[in-house]
C-alpha positions in Angstrom: 111.7 71.1 109.0 113.7 74.1 109.9 113.1 76.7 112.7 111.5 79.2 112.2 114.3 82.4 112.3 113.2 85.8 115.2 114.9 89.1 114.6 116.8 90.6 117.0 116.4 94.1 118.8 119.6 94.8 116.8 118.5 93.4 113.8 115.4 95.4 113.9 117.2 98.6 115.2 119.2 98.6 112.1 116.1 98.0 109.6 114.7 101.1 111.4 117.9 103.0 110.8 118.3 102.0 107.5 114.2 103.0 106.5 114.6 106.3 108.0 117.5 107.2 106.3 115.9 106.4 103.2 117.4 103.5 101.9 115.9 101.5 99.0 114.2 98.2 99.5 117.1 96.0 97.7 119.7 98.5 99.7 118.0 97.2 102.9 118.5 93.6 101.8 121.6 93.6 100.7 122.9 94.9 103.4 121.0 93.3 106.0 122.0 90.2 104.3 118.2 89.2 104.0 115.8 88.7 101.8 113.1 91.1 100.6 110.6 89.7 101.8 111.9 89.0 105.5 112.6 92.6 105.0 108.9 94.1 103.6 107.3 91.5 105.7 109.2 93.4 109.6 108.6 96.7 108.1 105.4 95.9 107.6 104.8 94.4 111.3 107.0 97.7 112.0 104.3 99.8 110.8 106.5 101.8 108.4 105.9 102.3 104.7 105.0 105.3 102.3 109.0 106.8 103.1 110.7 104.7 100.9 112.2 104.6 97.6 111.5 102.6 95.1 112.8 100.2 92.7 112.9 102.8 90.2 114.5 105.5 92.0 117.0 103.0 93.7 118.2 101.9 90.2 119.4 105.7 89.4 120.3 106.2 93.0 122.2 102.5 93.7 122.8 101.1 90.7 126.2 99.2 91.7 123.8 97.5 94.3 121.0 96.4 92.1 121.8 93.7 89.5 118.2 93.5 87.4 115.0 95.5 88.6 111.5 93.8 87.0 108.8 96.4 88.0 105.0 95.0 87.5 103.0 96.3 84.4 101.2 99.6 85.4 97.5 100.5 84.9 96.9 103.0 83.3 93.3 103.5 83.0 91.8 106.8 84.2 90.2 105.8 88.0 
């Protein structure tokens, strides 16, 4: 079984900087060299959320960084 991977302080600082610079999740993953689950999980544990670009915005802002964007279907029913 592989050993668990821990985030270094440098990686945490870099991720926080990318977040506050408003990079998208796909771009953060690419720059950090980590999976989406690793990045999203760490952001959640750091309680950083709410001010990042959506994947749709990222597709138009950073088209060269994203190969394929797949979004879940939207629920258009009234609340």
